[in-house]
C-alpha positions, 0 to 999 in steps of 0.5 A: 847086605841084607836082602831088605837092605839091598831091595830098599836101595835097589827099587824104585820106580821103572826107568824110562826106558824100561816103561818103553821097553813095556810097551813095544813087548806088549806091542809084540804081544809079550805079556808075561814078565815080571820087572824088579823081580829080585832073585837070589844068588846064593853066592860071590859078593852079590847076595841078591840080584834084579834085572829089569825083566824077568820072564819065568816060563824061559828063565830070562833075565834081561838087564838095561845098562844105561851107559850113566851107571854101567860105564865103570870098571866096578860096575861091569866086574859085579855084573859079570860076578852076576851073570855066571851066578844066574847062569851057573842056577840055569837062567838065561841073561840078556843085557843090553847097553844104551845110552839115554835116551834110549832110540827107537832103532835101539829099542827095536833092537832090544826087542827083537832079542827079547823076541827071540830068546824068548822064541827059541826057548820056548822051542827048547822047552817044547822038545 
C-alpha cells in the first residue's frame, strides 16, 4: 500500500477519547505534541504508522487502543510489529487499551502514565 493510500485510509477526525486526553494533557501544562502524525517504519508488512499522539522531544508514540478495533488477534499482531519497528528506531511506545466511552478514571491513568514517561524522558535527555 502506498503512503498516500495509507494516509487516506487511516487518518480522519480525532476521536472523542483523544480530544478528552488532549484536554487533560493541556490542563496539566502539556502542550507539545502532534496528533495523527505519520511515522515511517521502513520494515515489516506495515511501512507507516500513525500514533494518536507523538511527543517529538521525548521521541514517544502513544496509542489509544479502543477495544472495538484492537481486540482482534490480527490487529494485535500488527500492533506488536509496529511497536517492535518503532523501538528499533529508538521511539518509545505506550499503548493504552480502553473501552468506549473512556471513564474519567481510565483517562486519568492514561494521562498519569504519559506525564510520567515524559518526565522520565526529559530527565534522561539532561544526563
